[in-house]
C-alpha positions as CSV (number, residue, x, y, z in Angstrom):
1,M,12.2,20.6,-26.8
2,S,13.3,23.8,-25.2
3,A,16.4,23.9,-22.9
4,Q,14.1,24.3,-19.9
5,K,12.3,21.1,-20.7
6,K,15.4,19.2,-21.5
7,I,16.9,20.1,-18.0
8,I,13.6,19.0,-16.3
9,Y,13.4,15.8,-18.4
10,I,16.8,14.7,-17.6
11,S,16.3,15.4,-13.9
12,A,14.1,12.4,-13.7
13,I,16.8,10.0,-14.6
14,P,19.0,10.4,-11.4
15,A,15.6,10.5,-9.3
16,I,14.5,7.1,-10.8
17,L,18.1,5.7,-10.0
18,L,18.0,7.0,-6.5
19,A,14.5,5.5,-6.1
20,F,15.7,2.0,-7.3
21,Y,18.4,2.3,-4.6
22,C,15.7,3.0,-1.9
23,Y,13.5,0.2,-3.1
24,N,16.5,-2.3,-3.4
25,P,14.8,-5.7,-2.8
26,F,18.3,-7.5,-2.0
27,V,18.4,-5.8,1.5
28,L,14.8,-6.6,2.7
29,F,13.3,-9.6,4.5
30,F,10.2,-11.1,5.6
31,Q,8.0,-9.0,8.2
32,A,5.4,-9.9,10.6
33,D,2.2,-11.1,8.6
34,D,4.5,-12.5,5.8
35,F,5.3,-15.4,8.2
36,I,1.5,-16.2,8.5
37,H,0.3,-15.6,4.9
38,I,3.1,-16.9,2.7
39,P,3.1,-20.4,4.1
40,L,-0.7,-20.5,3.9
41,S,-0.7,-19.2,0.1
42,A,2.1,-21.6,-0.6
43,A,-0.2,-24.4,0.6
44,G,-3.0,-23.1,-1.8
45,K,-5.1,-21.7,1.0
46,F,-6.7,-18.7,-0.5
47,L,-9.3,-17.8,2.1
48,Q,-7.2,-16.6,5.0
49,Q,-8.4,-15.0,8.3
50,N,-11.7,-13.9,6.9
51,S,-10.2,-12.3,3.9
52,F,-11.3,-12.7,0.2
53,R,-8.4,-11.8,-1.8
54,P,-7.6,-14.9,-3.9
55,I,-5.7,-12.9,-6.6
56,C,-3.2,-11.6,-4.1
57,D,-2.8,-15.0,-2.4
58,L,-2.3,-16.6,-5.9
59,S,0.5,-14.1,-6.6
60,I,2.2,-15.2,-3.4
61,M,1.9,-18.8,-4.1
62,I,3.5,-18.3,-7.6
63,D,6.3,-16.4,-5.9
64,Y,6.7,-19.2,-3.3
65,N,7.1,-21.7,-6.2
66,I,9.8,-19.5,-7.8
67,W,11.6,-18.1,-4.9
68,G,10.8,-20.6,-1.8
69,K,12.2,-18.8,1.3
70,T,14.4,-16.4,-0.4
71,A,12.8,-13.1,0.7
72,W,14.5,-10.8,-1.9
73,G,12.6,-12.6,-4.6
74,Y,9.3,-11.6,-3.2
75,H,10.5,-8.0,-2.8
76,L,11.7,-8.1,-6.5
77,S,8.1,-9.0,-7.4
78,N,6.6,-6.2,-5.6
79,L,9.1,-3.8,-7.3
80,L,8.2,-5.2,-10.8
81,L,4.5,-4.7,-9.9
82,H,5.2,-1.2,-9.0
83,I,7.0,-0.7,-12.2
84,I,4.1,-2.2,-14.2
85,A,1.6,0.2,-12.3
86,C,3.8,3.1,-13.3
87,I,3.7,2.1,-17.0
88,L,0.1,1.7,-16.9
89,L,-0.3,5.2,-15.3
90,F,1.7,6.6,-18.3
91,I,-0.7,5.0,-20.8
92,F,-3.6,6.0,-18.8
93,L,-2.5,9.6,-18.5
94,K,-2.0,9.8,-22.2
95,L,-5.6,8.6,-22.7
96,L,-7.0,11.3,-20.2
97,F,-5.1,14.1,-21.9
98,K,-6.2,13.1,-25.4
99,K,-9.8,12.3,-24.6
100,Y,-10.6,15.0,-21.9
101,T,-8.3,17.9,-22.5
102,G,-7.5,18.0,-26.3
103,I,-3.9,17.9,-25.5
104,V,-2.4,15.2,-27.8
105,N,1.4,15.8,-27.3
106,S,1.4,15.0,-23.6
107,N,4.5,12.8,-23.3
108,F,6.6,15.3,-21.4
109,I,4.0,15.7,-18.6
110,C,3.1,12.2,-18.5
111,W,6.8,11.1,-18.1
112,L,7.3,13.4,-15.2
113,S,4.1,12.4,-13.6
114,T,4.9,8.7,-13.9
115,V,8.4,9.4,-12.3
116,L,6.7,11.3,-9.5
117,F,4.4,8.2,-8.8
118,F,7.3,5.8,-8.9
119,L,9.1,7.7,-6.0
120,Y,6.1,9.0,-4.2
121,A,7.2,8.6,-0.6
122,M,3.7,8.4,0.9
123,H,3.0,5.0,-0.5
124,S,6.4,3.2,0.3
125,E,4.7,0.4,2.4
126,P,3.3,-1.6,-0.6
127,V,6.6,-1.5,-2.3
128,L,8.9,-2.4,0.7
129,W,6.5,-4.9,2.4
130,I,5.7,-8.2,0.8
131,L,2.0,-8.3,1.8
132,G,1.4,-4.7,0.9
133,R,1.4,-5.7,-2.8
134,S,-2.4,-6.3,-2.5
135,A,-2.6,-2.4,-2.9
136,I,-0.4,-2.5,-6.0
137,L,-2.3,-5.3,-7.6
138,A,-5.7,-3.6,-7.0
139,T,-4.4,-0.4,-8.6
140,I,-3.0,-2.3,-11.6
141,F,-6.5,-4.1,-12.2
142,S,-8.2,-0.7,-11.4
143,L,-6.3,1.1,-14.2
144,L,-6.9,-1.5,-16.7
145,F,-10.6,-1.5,-15.8
146,L,-10.9,2.3,-16.1
147,Y,-8.8,2.3,-19.3
148,C,-11.1,-0.2,-20.9
149,Y,-14.3,1.5,-19.5
150,I,-13.3,4.8,-20.9
151,R,-12.8,3.2,-24.3
152,R,-15.9,1.1,-24.0
153,N,-17.5,2.6,-27.1
154,D,-14.5,2.1,-29.3
155,A,-14.5,-1.6,-29.7
156,F,-16.2,-4.7,-28.2
157,L,-12.8,-5.9,-26.9
158,F,-12.9,-3.1,-24.4
159,I,-16.3,-4.0,-23.1
160,V,-14.8,-7.6,-22.5
161,G,-11.8,-5.9,-21.1
162,F,-13.5,-3.8,-18.4
163,I,-15.6,-6.7,-17.3
164,F,-12.7,-9.0,-17.0
165,F,-10.5,-6.5,-15.1
166,W,-13.6,-5.6,-12.8
167,V,-13.8,-9.1,-11.7
168,L,-9.9,-9.4,-11.0
169,S,-10.1,-6.2,-9.1
170,L,-12.9,-7.4,-6.8
171,L,-10.9,-10.5,-6.2
172,T,-7.8,-8.5,-5.3
173,Y,-8.7,-5.9,-2.7
174,E,-11.7,-4.4,-1.1
175,S,-10.9,-0.8,-1.9
176,T,-11.9,-1.4,-5.5
177,W,-15.6,-1.7,-4.5
178,L,-15.9,2.0,-5.3
179,L,-14.9,1.8,-8.8
180,P,-18.6,1.9,-10.0
181,L,-18.8,5.3,-8.6
182,F,-16.0,6.3,-11.0
183,T,-17.7,4.6,-14.0
184,L,-20.9,6.6,-13.2
185,L,-18.9,9.9,-13.3
186,I,-17.3,8.6,-16.7
187,S,-20.8,7.8,-18.1
188,I,-22.5,11.1,-17.0
189,S,-19.5,12.9,-18.6
190,T,-19.8,11.1,-21.9
191,I,-23.6,11.6,-22.0
192,R,-23.4,15.4,-21.4
193,Q,-20.8,15.4,-24.3
194,N,-23.5,13.7,-26.5
195,K,-21.1,10.9,-27.4
196,T,-23.4,8.1,-26.2
197,V,-26.9,7.2,-25.6
198,L,-28.5,6.7,-22.1
199,K,-29.6,3.2,-22.7
200,R,-26.2,1.9,-23.5
201,E,-24.7,3.6,-20.5
202,F,-27.2,2.0,-18.2
203,S,-26.5,-1.4,-19.7
204,Y,-22.7,-1.0,-18.9
205,L,-23.4,0.3,-15.4
206,G,-26.0,-2.5,-15.0
207,V,-23.3,-5.2,-15.9
208,T,-20.9,-3.7,-13.4
209,I,-23.4,-3.6,-10.6
210,I,-24.6,-7.2,-11.3
211,I,-21.1,-8.5,-11.2
212,F,-20.6,-6.8,-7.9
213,I,-23.7,-8.2,-6.4
214,I,-22.7,-11.8,-7.6
215,Y,-19.3,-11.2,-6.1
216,L,-20.7,-10.1,-2.7
217,F,-22.9,-13.3,-2.6
218,I,-19.9,-15.5,-3.4
219,R,-17.8,-13.6,-0.7
220,D,-20.5,-14.1,1.9
221,H,-20.7,-17.8,1.1
222,Y,-17.1,-18.5,1.6
223,I,-16.2,-16.3,4.4
224,H,-19.8,-15.8,6.0
225,E,-19.6,-11.9,6.0
226,V,-19.8,-9.2,3.4
227,T,-17.6,-7.0,5.4
228,G,-15.9,-7.5,8.6
229,N,-14.7,-5.7,11.8
230,Y,-11.3,-5.2,10.3
231,E,-12.4,-3.3,7.1
232,S,-15.3,-1.4,8.7
233,G,-15.3,-1.7,12.5
234,L,-15.7,2.1,13.1
235,L,-18.5,2.2,10.5
236,L,-20.5,-0.7,12.2
237,K,-20.0,1.1,15.6
238,G,-21.2,4.4,14.2
239,D,-18.3,6.3,15.5
240,Y,-18.6,9.3,13.2
241,T,-16.3,11.7,15.0
242,L,-13.4,9.4,14.7
243,L,-14.2,8.6,11.1
244,I,-14.2,12.1,10.2
245,R,-10.8,12.6,11.9
246,Q,-9.5,9.4,10.2
247,Y,-10.7,10.8,6.8
248,A,-8.9,14.1,7.5
249,L,-5.7,12.2,8.3
250,L,-6.0,10.3,5.1
251,F,-6.5,13.6,3.2
252,I,-3.2,15.0,4.7
253,R,-1.2,12.0,4.6
254,S,-1.7,11.8,0.8
255,F,0.7,14.7,0.8
256,V,2.6,14.8,4.1
257,P,4.9,12.2,5.6
258,A,4.4,10.7,9.1
259,F,6.3,11.8,12.3
260,I,4.6,15.1,12.4
261,N,2.6,16.2,15.5
262,N,-1.2,16.7,15.3
263,K,-1.2,20.6,15.7
264,I,1.0,20.7,12.5
265,L,-1.2,18.3,10.8
266,I,-4.2,20.4,11.4
267,G,-2.3,23.5,10.1
268,L,-1.4,21.5,7.0
269,F,-4.8,20.3,6.4
270,V,-6.0,24.0,6.3
271,A,-3.1,25.0,4.2
272,L,-3.6,22.1,1.7
273,T,-7.2,22.8,1.3
274,L,-6.8,26.6,0.6
275,I,-4.0,25.6,-1.9
276,I,-6.2,23.2,-3.7
277,V,-9.0,25.8,-3.9
278,L,-6.6,28.5,-5.1
279,L,-5.2,26.3,-7.9
280,F,-8.5,25.4,-9.0
281,F,-9.6,28.9,-9.4
282,L,-6.4,29.9,-11.2
283,L,-7.0,27.2,-13.9
284,Q,-7.8,28.6,-17.2
285,K,-9.6,25.6,-18.8
286,N,-10.7,22.0,-18.2
287,K,-11.9,22.9,-14.7
288,K,-14.8,20.3,-15.0
289,V,-12.4,17.4,-15.7
290,I,-10.1,18.3,-12.8
291,A,-13.1,18.8,-10.5
292,I,-14.4,15.3,-11.4
293,L,-10.9,13.8,-10.8
294,F,-10.7,15.7,-7.4
295,L,-14.0,14.0,-6.5
296,C,-12.6,10.7,-7.5
297,W,-9.7,11.3,-5.0
298,L,-12.1,12.2,-2.3
299,I,-14.0,9.0,-3.1
300,S,-10.8,6.9,-3.2
301,L,-10.0,7.8,0.5
302,V,-13.5,6.4,1.7
303,P,-12.7,2.7,1.9
304,Y,-9.9,3.3,4.4
305,I,-11.6,5.7,6.9
306,S,-12.5,2.9,9.3
307,L,-8.8,1.7,9.2
308,G,-7.1,5.0,9.1
309,V,-3.5,5.8,8.6
310,D,-0.5,6.1,11.0
311,T,0.9,9.6,11.7
312,N,3.9,8.2,13.7
313,G,5.2,5.8,11.1
314,T,4.6,4.3,7.7
315,E,2.2,1.8,8.7
316,S,-1.0,1.7,6.5
317,E,0.6,3.7,3.7
318,R,-0.5,0.9,1.4
319,F,-4.0,2.5,1.9
320,L,-2.7,5.5,0.0
321,Y,-1.3,3.8,-3.1
322,F,-4.4,4.2,-5.2
323,P,-5.4,7.6,-3.7
324,T,-1.9,9.0,-4.4
325,L,-2.0,7.8,-8.0
326,I,-5.1,10.1,-8.5
327,V,-3.1,12.9,-6.8
328,V,-0.4,12.5,-9.3
329,I,-2.9,12.6,-12.1
330,L,-4.3,15.8,-10.6
331,I,-1.0,17.3,-10.5
332,A,-0.4,16.3,-14.2
333,L,-3.7,17.8,-15.5
334,I,-3.0,21.0,-13.5
335,A,0.4,21.4,-14.8
336,G,-0.7,20.4,-18.3
337,N,-3.5,23.1,-18.2
338,S,-1.4,25.9,-16.9
339,K,-0.4,28.8,-19.1
340,S,3.0,29.3,-17.4
341,K,5.6,26.7,-18.2
342,K,7.4,27.5,-15.0
343,V,5.0,25.1,-13.3
344,Y,7.0,22.2,-14.8
345,W,9.7,23.1,-12.3
346,L,7.5,21.9,-9.6
347,Y,8.4,18.3,-10.7
348,P,12.1,18.5,-9.8
349,F,11.2,20.1,-6.6
350,L,8.8,17.3,-5.8
351,F,11.4,14.7,-6.7
352,I,13.8,16.1,-4.2
353,I,11.3,16.2,-1.3
354,H,10.0,12.7,-2.0
355,L,13.5,11.1,-2.3
356,A,14.4,12.8,0.9
357,I,11.5,11.1,2.7
358,L,12.1,7.9,0.9
359,F,15.8,7.8,2.1
360,T,14.5,8.1,5.6
361,V,11.7,5.5,5.4
362,K,13.5,2.8,3.6
363,E,16.0,2.5,6.7
364,N,13.1,1.3,8.8
365,Y,12.2,-1.5,6.4
366,R,15.8,-2.6,6.1
367,I,16.3,-2.6,10.0
368,A,12.9,-4.5,10.5
369,G,13.9,-7.1,8.0
370,A,17.5,-7.4,9.3
371,V,16.3,-7.9,12.8
372,N,13.9,-10.6,11.8
373,K,16.6,-12.3,9.8
374,Q,18.9,-12.3,12.8
375,I,16.0,-13.6,15.1
376,A,15.1,-16.4,12.6
377,E,18.9,-17.6,12.2
378,A,19.3,-17.4,16.1
379,L,16.2,-19.6,16.6
380,Q,17.5,-22.1,14.2
381,I,20.4,-23.3,16.6
382,T,18.2,-23.6,19.7
383,G,16.9,-26.7,21.2
384,S,13.5,-28.4,20.5
385,Q,11.7,-27.0,23.5
386,K,8.0,-27.5,23.7
387,I,7.1,-24.3,25.4
388,V,8.4,-20.7,24.4
389,Y,7.9,-17.7,26.5
390,A,8.6,-14.3,24.7
391,V,8.9,-10.8,26.4
392,D,8.6,-7.4,24.9
393,V,8.3,-8.8,21.3
394,P,9.0,-5.8,19.0
395,Q,6.0,-4.8,16.9
396,A,7.5,-2.3,14.4
397,Q,10.3,0.0,13.5
398,N,8.6,3.4,12.9
399,G,5.6,1.7,11.2
400,A,7.7,-1.0,9.4
401,F,6.3,-4.3,10.9
402,I,8.7,-6.6,12.7
403,L,6.8,-9.1,14.8
404,R,3.5,-7.6,15.7
405,Q,2.3,-11.0,14.6
406,G,4.1,-14.1,13.2
407,L,6.6,-15.2,15.8
408,P,5.1,-18.6,16.2
409,Q,4.8,-19.0,12.4
410,M,8.5,-17.7,11.9
411,M,9.7,-20.3,14.2
412,H,7.9,-23.2,12.3
413,W,8.4,-21.8,8.8
414,L,12.1,-20.4,8.8
415,S,13.6,-21.9,11.8
416,G,12.2,-25.5,11.7
417,K,11.0,-25.4,15.2
418,E,7.6,-26.7,16.2
419,P,7.0,-26.0,19.9
420,D,3.5,-26.9,21.3
421,T,3.0,-23.5,22.7
422,V,4.3,-19.9,22.2
423,I,3.2,-17.5,24.8
424,I,3.7,-13.8,23.9
425,C,4.0,-12.4,27.5
426,S,4.3,-8.7,26.3
427,Q,4.9,-6.7,23.3
428,R,7.2,-3.7,22.9
429,Y,5.6,-0.4,22.7
430,E,5.1,0.1,19.0
431,L,6.4,3.7,18.9
432,L,9.8,2.9,20.4
433,P,12.3,1.9,17.6
434,L,15.0,-0.7,18.0
435,Q,18.6,0.2,18.0
436,Y,20.7,-1.1,15.2
437,P,23.0,-3.1,14.9
438,Y,20.7,-5.4,16.9
439,K,22.5,-8.2,19.1
440,I,21.7,-11.8,19.9
441,I,22.9,-12.8,23.3
442,Y,22.7,-16.4,24.7
443,S,22.3,-16.4,28.5
444,D,22.3,-19.2,31.0
445,T,20.8,-17.0,33.8
446,L,17.9,-15.7,31.9
447,G,14.5,-15.7,33.9
448,I,11.2,-13.9,33.2
449,A,8.2,-13.0,35.4
450,Y,4.8,-14.0,34.0
451,N,1.4,-14.4,35.7
452,N,2.9,-13.9,39.0
453,K,5.4,-16.6,38.5
454,F,9.1,-16.5,37.8
455,I,9.9,-18.7,34.9
456,K,13.3,-20.3,34.3
457,P,14.6,-22.1,31.2
458,G,14.6,-25.9,31.1
459,K,14.7,-28.9,28.9
460,D,11.2,-28.2,27.5
461,T,11.2,-24.4,28.0
462,L,12.8,-21.7,25.9
463,L,12.9,-18.0,27.0
464,L,13.2,-15.0,24.6
465,K,13.6,-11.5,26.2
466,F,13.7,-8.7,23.7
467,T,15.2,-5.2,24.5
468,D,15.8,-2.2,22.6
469,A,19.3,-3.3,21.5
470,A,19.4,-7.1,21.9
471,L,17.5,-10.4,22.1
472,F,18.5,-12.5,25.1
473,I,17.9,-16.3,24.4
474,S,18.1,-18.8,27.3
475,K,20.8,-21.6,26.8
């Protein structure tokens, strides 16, 4: 190995250590929807709020049986799942290089690409938010499915494998619905290389589609819908202008962090498009393979166009987990097929950029978790009031959920309180972050206005008033 390669290779080690610091599970806590779905999964309820993701719910139930109400245990599981996804990416990259580029000795580029994916800042949410793990689990099963499908003609075991992991993918996350399009591209490529027969490929694709149809029938039977307003609201409304805008934002946010205004985002969209076109024309070989992968990346963004991604925070970055994996694969193939070895210096440069972003982002999740922990502990020592009024409940900290949902469930699950009614009078504007350290202040003069009435605390009434720096609790 040359001196240049050694320096670049070794640069990945401190990058990994710094990423572990950012992902530290021991300083994180429960957030928002966690308070709703973890107790439901713990009780063995796998069909929650019209969602059909039993594998994700099962993973949460297993975590609950191990960790109970210890938040860092769930976050440790998320981190371990992320590591597993990275290991699978390394193996998958090795297969792609060997099968489609003729590059056998690809350990160096696969290692750097795996490290880049591990610390890729634009998919921080699924690692740092417990329920974000659905995106990681779906990616794990998708990689296993695609690995087995690519090797389907090598042994019968791989045929069984792609069928098995296809089923698990479907039971994990709706984004995997488009995997058959990837298999179609793989089959077409194999046929054109004269490495298989058309009839055999049709049988593989047929099995995949039949399983998908059976899954849709089962899904409709249990939750009474194939796709709901949450996953495809804009598609059902036919708001194509907004859908195109959402797609463009997903395209940009695969490379660019949040907190950038729209004019800059538009400029970056144009710049990124030109760079991608330029890089493609500068390639000396394997253009078809890279073009197919680029098409796969564009396809991978489609399931999220109705949902979109935040440009003011990290909310919804879980939708970018699988698409950014394909981005990393594209970077690996472009670097691996480049004549100039100087292109490898791109990796240390990307490590620095993504770590800088990750260091900024992780604070939001730590603050969101710390505030929730303070609130839960403070509510434990309140009385047993039957009615709770909450004003200006904080939604998120720059995209990291706080209590957009889940305050009543938090009171029941973590604080041991069971009020008859929890009334959310108002929620704090989500783009206004909280100040930290956050204070808990008990007041005997607290009152709130709600529905043209002035409400005072009483024996059966608890008042909670959130501000940017403190939570006021009635005595």
